MMTF fields as JSON, N, C-alpha, C and O atoms, coordinates in Angstrom:
{
  "mmtfVersion": "1.0.0",
  "mmtfProducer": "UNKNOWN",
  "numBonds": 447,
  "numAtoms": 448,
  "numGroups": 112,
  "numChains": 1,
  "numModels": 1,
  "chainsPerModel": [1],
  "groupsPerChain": [112],
  "chainIdList": ["A"],
  "bondAtomList": [4, 2, 8, 6, 12, 10, 16, 14, 20, 18, 24, 22, 28, 26, 32, 30, 36, 34, 40, 38, 44, 42, 48, 46, 52, 50, 56, 54, 60, 58, 64, 62, 68, 66, 72, 70, 76, 74, 80, 78, 84, 82, 88, 86, 92, 90, 96, 94, 100, 98, 104, 102, 108, 106, 112, 110, 116, 114, 120, 118, 124, 122, 128, 126, 132, 130, 136, 134, 140, 138, 144, 142, 148, 146, 152, 150, 156, 154, 160, 158, 164, 162, 168, 166, 172, 170, 176, 174, 180, 178, 184, 182, 188, 186, 192, 190, 196, 194, 200, 198, 204, 202, 208, 206, 212, 210, 216, 214, 220, 218, 224, 222, 228, 226, 232, 230, 236, 234, 240, 238, 244, 242, 248, 246, 252, 250, 256, 254, 260, 258, 264, 262, 268, 266, 272, 270, 276, 274, 280, 278, 284, 282, 288, 286, 292, 290, 296, 294, 300, 298, 304, 302, 308, 306, 312, 310, 316, 314, 320, 318, 324, 322, 328, 326, 332, 330, 336, 334, 340, 338, 344, 342, 348, 346, 352, 350, 356, 354, 360, 358, 364, 362, 368, 366, 372, 370, 376, 374, 380, 378, 384, 382, 388, 386, 392, 390, 396, 394, 400, 398, 404, 402, 408, 406, 412, 410, 416, 414, 420, 418, 424, 422, 428, 426, 432, 430, 436, 434, 440, 438, 444, 442],
  "bondOrderList": [1, 1, 1, 1, 1, 1, 1, 1, 1, 1, 1, 1, 1, 1, 1, 1, 1, 1, 1, 1, 1, 1, 1, 1, 1, 1, 1, 1, 1, 1, 1, 1, 1, 1, 1, 1, 1, 1, 1, 1, 1, 1, 1, 1, 1, 1, 1, 1, 1, 1, 1, 1, 1, 1, 1, 1, 1, 1, 1, 1, 1, 1, 1, 1, 1, 1, 1, 1, 1, 1, 1, 1, 1, 1, 1, 1, 1, 1, 1, 1, 1, 1, 1, 1, 1, 1, 1, 1, 1, 1, 1, 1, 1, 1, 1, 1, 1, 1, 1, 1, 1, 1, 1, 1, 1, 1, 1, 1, 1, 1, 1],
  "groupList": [{"groupName": "MET", "atomNameList": ["N", "CA", "C", "O"], "elementList": ["N", "C", "C", "O"], "formalChargeList": [0, 0, 0, 0], "bondAtomList": [1, 0, 2, 1, 3, 2], "bondOrderList": [1, 1, 2], "singleLetterCode": "M", "chemCompType": "L-PEPTIDE LINKING"}, {"groupName": "ILE", "atomNameList": ["N", "CA", "C", "O"], "elementList": ["N", "C", "C", "O"], "formalChargeList": [0, 0, 0, 0], "bondAtomList": [1, 0, 2, 1, 3, 2], "bondOrderList": [1, 1, 2], "singleLetterCode": "I", "chemCompType": "L-PEPTIDE LINKING"}, {"groupName": "ARG", "atomNameList": ["N", "CA", "C", "O"], "elementList": ["N", "C", "C", "O"], "formalChargeList": [0, 0, 0, 0], "bondAtomList": [1, 0, 2, 1, 3, 2], "bondOrderList": [1, 1, 2], "singleLetterCode": "R", "chemCompType": "L-PEPTIDE LINKING"}, {"groupName": "HIS", "atomNameList": ["N", "CA", "C", "O"], "elementList": ["N", "C", "C", "O"], "formalChargeList": [0, 0, 0, 0], "bondAtomList": [1, 0, 2, 1, 3, 2], "bondOrderList": [1, 1, 2], "singleLetterCode": "H", "chemCompType": "L-PEPTIDE LINKING"}, {"groupName": "ALA", "atomNameList": ["N", "CA", "C", "O"], "elementList": ["N", "C", "C", "O"], "formalChargeList": [0, 0, 0, 0], "bondAtomList": [1, 0, 2, 1, 3, 2], "bondOrderList": [1, 1, 2], "singleLetterCode": "A", "chemCompType": "L-PEPTIDE LINKING"}, {"groupName": "LEU", "atomNameList": ["N", "CA", "C", "O"], "elementList": ["N", "C", "C", "O"], "formalChargeList": [0, 0, 0, 0], "bondAtomList": [1, 0, 2, 1, 3, 2], "bondOrderList": [1, 1, 2], "singleLetterCode": "L", "chemCompType": "L-PEPTIDE LINKING"}, {"groupName": "THR", "atomNameList": ["N", "CA", "C", "O"], "elementList": ["N", "C", "C", "O"], "formalChargeList": [0, 0, 0, 0], "bondAtomList": [1, 0, 2, 1, 3, 2], "bondOrderList": [1, 1, 2], "singleLetterCode": "T", "chemCompType": "L-PEPTIDE LINKING"}, {"groupName": "GLY", "atomNameList": ["N", "CA", "C", "O"], "elementList": ["N", "C", "C", "O"], "formalChargeList": [0, 0, 0, 0], "bondAtomList": [1, 0, 2, 1, 3, 2], "bondOrderList": [1, 1, 2], "singleLetterCode": "G", "chemCompType": "PEPTIDE LINKING"}, {"groupName": "CYS", "atomNameList": ["N", "CA", "C", "O"], "elementList": ["N", "C", "C", "O"], "formalChargeList": [0, 0, 0, 0], "bondAtomList": [1, 0, 2, 1, 3, 2], "bondOrderList": [1, 1, 2], "singleLetterCode": "C", "chemCompType": "L-PEPTIDE LINKING"}, {"groupName": "GLN", "atomNameList": ["N", "CA", "C", "O"], "elementList": ["N", "C", "C", "O"], "formalChargeList": [0, 0, 0, 0], "bondAtomList": [1, 0, 2, 1, 3, 2], "bondOrderList": [1, 1, 2], "singleLetterCode": "Q", "chemCompType": "L-PEPTIDE LINKING"}, {"groupName": "ASN", "atomNameList": ["N", "CA", "C", "O"], "elementList": ["N", "C", "C", "O"], "formalChargeList": [0, 0, 0, 0], "bondAtomList": [1, 0, 2, 1, 3, 2], "bondOrderList": [1, 1, 2], "singleLetterCode": "N", "chemCompType": "L-PEPTIDE LINKING"}, {"groupName": "TYR", "atomNameList": ["N", "CA", "C", "O"], "elementList": ["N", "C", "C", "O"], "formalChargeList": [0, 0, 0, 0], "bondAtomList": [1, 0, 2, 1, 3, 2], "bondOrderList": [1, 1, 2], "singleLetterCode": "Y", "chemCompType": "L-PEPTIDE LINKING"}, {"groupName": "PRO", "atomNameList": ["N", "CA", "C", "O"], "elementList": ["N", "C", "C", "O"], "formalChargeList": [0, 0, 0, 0], "bondAtomList": [1, 0, 2, 1, 3, 2], "bondOrderList": [1, 1, 2], "singleLetterCode": "P", "chemCompType": "L-PEPTIDE LINKING"}, {"groupName": "PHE", "atomNameList": ["N", "CA", "C", "O"], "elementList": ["N", "C", "C", "O"], "formalChargeList": [0, 0, 0, 0], "bondAtomList": [1, 0, 2, 1, 3, 2], "bondOrderList": [1, 1, 2], "singleLetterCode": "F", "chemCompType": "L-PEPTIDE LINKING"}, {"groupName": "ASP", "atomNameList": ["N", "CA", "C", "O"], "elementList": ["N", "C", "C", "O"], "formalChargeList": [0, 0, 0, 0], "bondAtomList": [1, 0, 2, 1, 3, 2], "bondOrderList": [1, 1, 2], "singleLetterCode": "D", "chemCompType": "L-PEPTIDE LINKING"}, {"groupName": "VAL", "atomNameList": ["N", "CA", "C", "O"], "elementList": ["N", "C", "C", "O"], "formalChargeList": [0, 0, 0, 0], "bondAtomList": [1, 0, 2, 1, 3, 2], "bondOrderList": [1, 1, 2], "singleLetterCode": "V", "chemCompType": "L-PEPTIDE LINKING"}, {"groupName": "GLU", "atomNameList": ["N", "CA", "C", "O"], "elementList": ["N", "C", "C", "O"], "formalChargeList": [0, 0, 0, 0], "bondAtomList": [1, 0, 2, 1, 3, 2], "bondOrderList": [1, 1, 2], "singleLetterCode": "E", "chemCompType": "L-PEPTIDE LINKING"}, {"groupName": "SER", "atomNameList": ["N", "CA", "C", "O"], "elementList": ["N", "C", "C", "O"], "formalChargeList": [0, 0, 0, 0], "bondAtomList": [1, 0, 2, 1, 3, 2], "bondOrderList": [1, 1, 2], "singleLetterCode": "S", "chemCompType": "L-PEPTIDE LINKING"}, {"groupName": "LYS", "atomNameList": ["N", "CA", "C", "O"], "elementList": ["N", "C", "C", "O"], "formalChargeList": [0, 0, 0, 0], "bondAtomList": [1, 0, 2, 1, 3, 2], "bondOrderList": [1, 1, 2], "singleLetterCode": "K", "chemCompType": "L-PEPTIDE LINKING"}, {"groupName": "TRP", "atomNameList": ["N", "CA", "C", "O"], "elementList": ["N", "C", "C", "O"], "formalChargeList": [0, 0, 0, 0], "bondAtomList": [1, 0, 2, 1, 3, 2], "bondOrderList": [1, 1, 2], "singleLetterCode": "W", "chemCompType": "L-PEPTIDE LINKING"}],
  "groupTypeList": [0, 1, 2, 1, 2, 3, 1, 4, 5, 5, 6, 7, 4, 4, 5, 4, 5, 4, 4, 8, 7, 9, 10, 2, 7, 11, 9, 12, 5, 13, 14, 7, 15, 9, 13, 2, 7, 7, 4, 16, 2, 5, 17, 14, 14, 2, 2, 16, 13, 4, 4, 6, 4, 2, 12, 15, 17, 2, 17, 5, 16, 7, 4, 2, 16, 4, 4, 2, 13, 9, 4, 6, 18, 11, 8, 1, 2, 10, 13, 7, 17, 17, 2, 15, 14, 19, 6, 11, 7, 12, 14, 14, 4, 16, 14, 4, 5, 9, 1, 16, 14, 14, 6, 5, 2, 15, 2, 7, 4, 8, 6, 7],
  "groupIdList": [1, 2, 3, 4, 5, 6, 7, 8, 9, 10, 11, 12, 13, 14, 15, 16, 17, 18, 19, 20, 21, 22, 23, 24, 25, 26, 27, 28, 29, 30, 31, 32, 33, 34, 35, 36, 37, 38, 39, 40, 41, 42, 43, 44, 45, 46, 47, 48, 49, 50, 51, 52, 53, 54, 55, 56, 57, 58, 59, 60, 61, 62, 63, 64, 65, 66, 67, 68, 69, 70, 71, 72, 73, 74, 75, 76, 77, 78, 79, 80, 81, 82, 83, 84, 85, 86, 87, 88, 89, 90, 91, 92, 93, 94, 95, 96, 97, 98, 99, 100, 101, 102, 103, 104, 105, 106, 107, 108, 109, 110, 111, 112],
  "secStructList": [7, 2, 2, 2, 2, 2, 2, 2, 2, 2, 2, 2, 2, 2, 2, 2, 2, 2, 2, 2, 6, 7, 7, 6, 6, 7, 7, 7, 3, 3, 6, 6, 3, 3, 7, 3, 3, 3, 3, 3, 3, 7, 1, 1, 1, 6, 6, 3, 3, 3, 3, 3, 3, 3, 7, 4, 4, 4, 7, 2, 2, 2, 2, 2, 2, 2, 2, 2, 2, 2, 2, 2, 2, 2, 2, 2, 2, 2, 2, 1, 7, 7, 7, 3, 3, 3, 3, 3, 7, 6, 6, 1, 7, 4, 4, 4, 1, 3, 3, 3, 6, 6, 3, 3, 3, 3, 3, 3, 3, 3, 7, 7],
  "xCoordList": [-19.519, -19.73, -18.56, -18.767, -17.333, -16.166, -16.09, -15.724, -16.425, -16.391, -17.371, -17.027, -18.553, -19.537, -19.022, -19.212, -18.375, -17.819, -16.73, -16.676, -15.863, -14.81, -15.395, -14.916, -16.409, -17.059, -17.684, -17.573, -18.33, -18.957, -17.9, -18.107, -16.777, -15.702, -15.103, -14.869, -14.86, -14.295, -15.264, -14.845, -16.547, -17.551, -17.596, -17.639, -17.585, -17.592, -16.356, -16.453, -15.198, -13.953, -14.006, -13.58, -14.528, -14.623, -15.565, -15.273, -16.671, -17.612, -16.993, -17.195, -16.245, -15.596, -14.568, -14.483, -13.79, -12.811, -13.49, -13.024, -14.569, -15.292, -15.839, -15.845, -16.289, -16.834, -15.75, -16.046, -14.512, -13.418, -13.241, -12.9, -13.459, -13.31, -14.515, -14.481, -15.558, -16.8, -16.945, -17.977, -15.949, -15.976, -16.605, -15.911, -17.886, -18.582, -18.645, -18.701, -18.637, -18.751, -17.424, -17.384, -16.344, -15.018, -14.869, -15.138, -14.445, -14.157, -12.755, -12.533, -11.807, -10.446, -10.376, -11.249, -9.336, -9.093, -8.074, -7.128, -8.27, -7.327, -6.967, -7.837, -5.683, -5.208, -5.917, -6.19, -6.207, -6.846, -8.334, -8.926, -8.956, -10.373, -11.116, -10.597, -12.326, -13.205, -14.056, -14.748, -13.992, -14.743, -15.869, -15.746, -16.957, -18.045, -17.86, -17.323, -18.291, -18.163, -18.531, -19.034, -18.274, -18.575, -18.169, -17.545, -18.531, -18.237, -19.407, -20.08, -19.637, -20.728, -20.325, -19.535, -20.879, -20.593, -21.316, -22.334, -20.777, -21.335, -22.064, -22.81, -21.864, -22.484, -22.704, -22.489, -23.125, -23.277, -21.942, -21.895, -20.867, -19.522, -19.151, -18.851, -19.171, -18.904, -17.504, -17.233, -16.611, -15.254, -15.257, -14.415, -16.181, -16.264, -17.016, -18.12, -16.406, -16.989, -16.724, -15.89, -17.453, -17.186, -17.119, -17.892, -16.19, -16.05, -16.077, -15.657, -16.572, -16.705, -16.111, -15.937, -15.804, -15.362, -15.796, -15.656, -16.322, -16.765, -16.634, -16.725, -16.434, -16.378, -14.954, -14.019, -14.812, -13.518, -12.993, -11.782, -13.882, -13.481, -12.656, -11.929, -12.753, -11.976, -10.518, -9.631, -10.254, -8.883, -8.911, -9.434, -8.349, -8.306, -7.446, -7.838, -6.291, -5.414, -6.087, -5.983, -6.775, -7.504, -8.612, -8.826, -9.322, -10.401, -9.846, -10.471, -8.687, -8.053, -7.804, -8.126, -7.226, -6.894, -8.148, -8.191, -9.161, -10.42, -11.111, -11.659, -11.092, -11.685, -10.895, -11.479, -9.564, -8.721, -9.048, -9.124, -9.239, -9.588, -10.909, -11.012, -11.913, -13.215, -13.077, -13.684, -12.285, -12.064, -11.343, -11.724, -10.312, -9.547, -10.428, -10.386, -11.223, -12.13, -13.119, -13.392, -13.652, -14.592, -13.926, -14.496, -12.734, -12.059, -11.663, -11.796, -11.188, -10.819, -12.059, -12.035, -13.125, -14.356, -14.935, -15.438, -14.867, -15.487, -14.555, -15.013, -13.239, -12.314, -11.059, -10.244, -10.889, -9.746, -8.429, -7.368, -8.474, -7.25, -7.482, -8.603, -6.422, -6.535, -6.124, -6.087, -5.82, -5.348, -6.507, -7.578, -6.248, -7.268, -6.653, -5.54, -7.374, -7.043, -7.956, -9.157, -7.391, -8.178, -8.606, -7.795, -9.87, -10.378, -10.077, -9.472, -10.493, -10.021, -9.898, -10.82, -8.727, -8.417, -7.907, -7.818, -7.57, -7.159, -5.799, -5.473, -5.01, -3.694, -3.707, -2.666, -4.872, -4.97, -4.64, -4.726, -4.262, -3.99, -5.244, -6.369, -5.027, -6.153, -7.233, -8.42, -6.847, -7.846, -8.566, -9.55, -8.096, -8.748, -9.638, -10.334, -9.614, -10.417, -11.903, -12.303, -12.705, -14.164, -14.735, -14.973, -14.954, -15.469, -16.763, -16.806, -17.818, -19.11, -19.821, -19.818, -20.425, -21.147, -20.275, -20.733, -19.017, -18.073, -17.752, -17.33, -17.956, -17.724, -16.733, -16.921, -15.687, -14.733, -15.229, -15.581, -15.25, -15.686, -14.55, -14.027, -14.175, -13.16, -13.83, -14.879, -13.203, -13.796, -12.692, -11.604, -12.977, -11.974, -12.55, -13.764, -11.642, -12.019, -11.043, -9.83, -11.577, -10.742, -10.039, -10.67, -8.758, -8.002, -7.46, -6.808, -7.71, -7.155, -8.008, -7.63],
  "yCoordList": [74.05, 74.719, 74.453, 74.109, 74.612, 74.354, 72.872, 72.511, 72.033, 70.59, 70.192, 69.373, 70.746, 70.448, 70.913, 70.225, 72.07, 72.593, 71.654, 71.381, 71.159, 70.237, 68.932, 68.402, 68.432, 67.202, 67.429, 66.58, 68.558, 68.873, 68.997, 68.504, 69.642, 69.779, 68.42, 68.126, 67.602, 66.28, 65.404, 64.672, 65.481, 64.723, 65.182, 64.357, 66.484, 67.025, 66.606, 66.263, 66.629, 66.222, 64.733, 64.336, 63.922, 62.487, 62.216, 61.372, 62.914, 62.736, 63.188, 62.55, 64.281, 64.773, 63.769, 63.53, 63.182, 62.178, 60.932, 60.351, 60.529, 59.353, 59.606, 58.7, 60.806, 61.14, 61.116, 60.849, 61.387, 61.381, 60.006, 59.906, 58.962, 57.613, 57.136, 56.04, 57.914, 57.522, 58.248, 58.871, 58.18, 58.897, 58.024, 57.576, 57.781, 56.855, 57.34, 56.514, 58.624, 59.143, 59.236, 59.684, 58.822, 58.933, 58.013, 56.815, 58.569, 57.799, 58.183, 59.325, 57.252, 57.582, 57.811, 57.37, 58.497, 58.723, 57.705, 57.366, 57.228, 56.327, 56.943, 57.188, 57.192, 57.891, 59.239, 59.703, 59.856, 61.165, 61.16, 62.225, 59.996, 59.87, 59.176, 58.253, 59.632, 58.973, 57.945, 58.278, 56.69, 55.607, 55.152, 55.19, 54.727, 54.09, 52.591, 52.113, 51.863, 50.415, 49.755, 50.395, 48.484, 47.718, 46.281, 45.925, 45.462, 44.03, 43.262, 43.735, 42.081, 41.237, 39.784, 39.394, 38.994, 37.558, 36.948, 37.465, 35.847, 35.212, 33.915, 33.43, 33.342, 32.053, 31.95, 32.91, 30.792, 30.567, 30.666, 31.001, 30.38, 30.547, 32.018, 32.501, 32.727, 34.171, 34.513, 35.674, 33.537, 33.827, 34.226, 35.015, 33.698, 34.006, 35.323, 35.501, 36.232, 37.566, 38.106, 37.59, 39.147, 39.964, 41.404, 41.819, 42.161, 43.574, 44.389, 43.917, 45.61, 46.465, 47.84, 48.276, 48.513, 49.909, 50.561, 49.976, 51.776, 52.516, 54.016, 54.431, 54.81, 54.603, 54.292, 55.046, 53.189, 52.768, 53.782, 53.967, 54.432, 55.381, 56.546, 57.19, 56.82, 57.924, 57.534, 58.378, 56.262, 55.786, 54.276, 53.794, 53.543, 52.092, 51.704, 50.841, 52.327, 52.006, 52.351, 51.599, 53.485, 53.852, 52.857, 52.51, 52.393, 51.422, 50.097, 49.453, 49.685, 48.458, 48.561, 47.648, 49.684, 49.853, 50.043, 49.594, 50.698, 50.87, 49.522, 49.271, 48.655, 47.325, 46.496, 45.767, 46.607, 45.904, 46.394, 45.598, 47.701, 48.292, 47.718, 47.357, 47.633, 47.088, 45.619, 45.196, 44.858, 43.45, 43.323, 42.512, 44.119, 44.09, 44.463, 43.819, 45.501, 45.936, 44.824, 44.596, 44.135, 43.036, 41.924, 41.445, 41.518, 40.41, 40.794, 39.984, 41.999, 42.426, 42.48, 42.007, 43.048, 43.175, 41.809, 41.644, 40.836, 39.54, 38.487, 37.575, 38.6, 37.546, 38.05, 37.247, 39.361, 39.909, 39.809, 39.987, 39.528, 39.41, 40.03, 40.035, 40.546, 41.162, 40.218, 40.625, 38.99, 38.043, 37.556, 37.194, 37.562, 37.17, 36.198, 36.409, 35.152, 34.246, 34.663, 34.395, 35.318, 35.902, 34.861, 34.044, 34.885, 34.123, 34.926, 34.415, 36.162, 37.165, 38.451, 38.872, 39.06, 40.155, 41.403, 41.471, 42.399, 43.695, 43.676, 44.612, 42.632, 42.555, 41.802, 41.661, 41.319, 40.607, 41.554, 42.775, 40.964, 41.762, 42.551, 42.127, 43.686, 44.573, 43.87, 44.081, 43.039, 42.367, 41.236, 40.703, 40.862, 39.811, 40.377, 39.626, 41.694, 42.308, 42.201, 42.243, 42.063, 41.974, 43.397, 43.89, 44.051, 45.42, 45.429, 44.987, 45.943, 46.055, 47.284, 47.52, 48.059, 49.278, 50.196, 50.741, 50.365, 51.269, 50.834, 51.649, 49.54, 48.993, 47.836, 46.899, 47.911, 46.808, 45.878, 46.314, 44.588, 43.578, 42.586, 42.027, 42.373, 41.369, 40.314, 40.553, 39.155, 38.054, 37.271, 37.098, 36.803, 36.034, 35.415, 35.383, 34.922, 34.326, 34.808, 34.826, 35.19, 35.599, 34.356, 33.311, 34.451, 33.281, 33.409, 32.488, 34.505, 34.701, 34.202, 34.32],
  "zCoordList": [97.229, 95.956, 95.007, 93.843, 95.507, 94.678, 94.333, 93.214, 95.265, 95.049, 93.932, 93.08, 93.929, 92.891, 91.531, 90.528, 91.493, 90.248, 89.719, 88.52, 90.612, 90.195, 89.65, 88.648, 90.301, 89.848, 88.475, 87.591, 88.299, 87.012, 85.914, 84.805, 86.203, 85.215, 84.864, 83.692, 85.863, 85.617, 84.813, 83.917, 85.134, 84.397, 82.946, 82.034, 82.73, 81.367, 80.591, 79.413, 81.232, 80.571, 80.21, 79.126, 81.118, 80.852, 79.678, 78.83, 79.628, 78.517, 77.199, 76.166, 77.232, 76.02, 75.508, 74.303, 76.408, 76.004, 75.45, 74.47, 76.065, 75.579, 74.178, 73.344, 73.914, 72.601, 71.53, 70.365, 71.899, 70.919, 70.299, 69.12, 71.049, 70.533, 69.738, 69.178, 69.675, 69.001, 67.673, 67.423, 66.832, 65.563, 64.483, 63.57, 64.575, 63.693, 62.249, 61.338, 62.012, 60.668, 59.933, 58.788, 60.569, 59.972, 58.772, 58.86, 57.668, 56.458, 56.001, 55.599, 56.056, 55.629, 54.12, 53.373, 53.69, 52.271, 51.776, 52.487, 50.571, 49.927, 48.587, 47.751, 48.388, 47.196, 47.059, 45.952, 48.201, 48.228, 47.966, 47.789, 47.935, 47.586, 48.722, 49.348, 48.974, 49.945, 49.194, 48.233, 49.65, 49.021, 49.931, 51.155, 49.331, 50.076, 49.943, 48.944, 50.926, 50.839, 52.149, 53.073, 52.209, 53.401, 53.199, 52.199, 54.164, 54.082, 54.67, 55.586, 54.137, 54.628, 54.531, 53.671, 55.423, 55.364, 54.175, 53.715, 53.689, 52.495, 52.778, 51.927, 53.956, 54.253, 55.758, 56.498, 56.188, 57.63, 58.348, 59.531, 57.647, 58.203, 58.087, 56.995, 59.202, 59.19, 58.697, 58.388, 58.616, 58.145, 56.668, 56.24, 55.904, 54.481, 54.291, 54.805, 53.55, 53.387, 51.985, 51.24, 51.658, 50.474, 50.953, 51.816, 50.387, 50.726, 49.438, 48.382, 49.539, 48.364, 48.614, 49.752, 47.497, 47.525, 46.216, 45.142, 46.32, 45.138, 45.393, 46.548, 44.422, 42.981, 42.507, 42.775, 41.809, 41.276, 40.265, 40.145, 39.548, 38.504, 39.054, 38.298, 40.328, 40.924, 41.13, 41.001, 41.45, 41.627, 41.845, 42.849, 40.902, 41.051, 42.255, 43.041, 42.404, 43.541, 44.864, 45.833, 44.901, 46.105, 46.414, 47.575, 45.381, 45.578, 46.093, 46.935, 45.599, 46.091, 47.599, 48.358, 48.014, 49.435, 50.287, 51.433, 49.74, 50.478, 50.688, 51.762, 49.677, 49.816, 50.823, 51.625, 50.783, 51.754, 53.171, 54.107, 53.317, 54.607, 55.123, 56.295, 54.258, 54.664, 55.093, 56.076, 54.356, 54.701, 56.04, 56.885, 56.225, 57.472, 58.649, 59.697, 58.473, 59.528, 59.886, 61.064, 58.882, 59.106, 59.92, 60.901, 59.52, 60.211, 61.639, 62.556, 61.829, 63.178, 64.064, 65.2, 63.555, 64.338, 64.724, 65.835, 63.817, 64.062, 64.648, 65.337, 64.382, 64.804, 65.501, 65.955, 65.594, 66.31, 65.568, 66.168, 64.28, 63.488, 62.113, 61.605, 61.524, 60.205, 59.083, 57.922, 59.401, 58.381, 57.501, 57.988, 56.185, 55.209, 54.211, 53.729, 53.912, 52.817, 51.659, 51.691, 50.636, 49.558, 48.54, 48.104, 48.161, 47.024, 45.771, 44.828, 45.761, 44.809, 45.603, 46.302, 45.471, 46.373, 45.704, 44.478, 46.513, 45.999, 45.297, 44.566, 45.507, 44.874, 43.547, 42.904, 43.135, 41.857, 40.7, 40.831, 39.573, 38.375, 37.995, 38.261, 37.378, 37.056, 36.245, 36.493, 35.283, 34.455, 35.188, 34.674, 36.377, 37.164, 38.276, 38.959, 38.455, 39.514, 39.196, 38.033, 40.224, 40.099, 40.199, 41.302, 39.06, 39.028, 38.227, 37.078, 38.857, 38.203, 38.752, 39.961, 37.873, 38.271, 39.121, 40.125, 38.717, 39.384, 40.819, 41.64, 41.113, 42.453, 42.374, 41.599, 43.174, 43.301, 44.393, 45.488, 44.079, 45.042, 45.237, 44.273, 46.491, 46.83, 47.709, 48.308, 47.768, 48.523, 49.213, 48.664, 50.416, 51.127, 52.386, 52.592, 53.227, 54.492, 55.564, 55.351, 56.695, 57.824, 58.351, 58.509, 58.621, 59.052, 60.468, 60.958, 61.12, 62.461, 63.577, 64.742]
}
């Protein structure tokens, strides 16, 4: 009886710990703002991608970092490295940024 209870407690603890690593709904804040966005490949070469972050109107600096985050996440997930060769990126001058419909779009290629 005690043995079954210990097994049940250990199983429950293991499941609880496993669930901690599965925080799929987590969205980090950038400059205190939650941004929506993502990244997608642009061609048959999966290294080439575009990443987005919105709404830019809430914080341009936050949108820059959110787009960088999406790009980094894409490259790590697909190639195991965070290195990016930017075509147009989050560090470009403000007047060179690709902003349309309150969405910042960056483009690059994973190099790792």
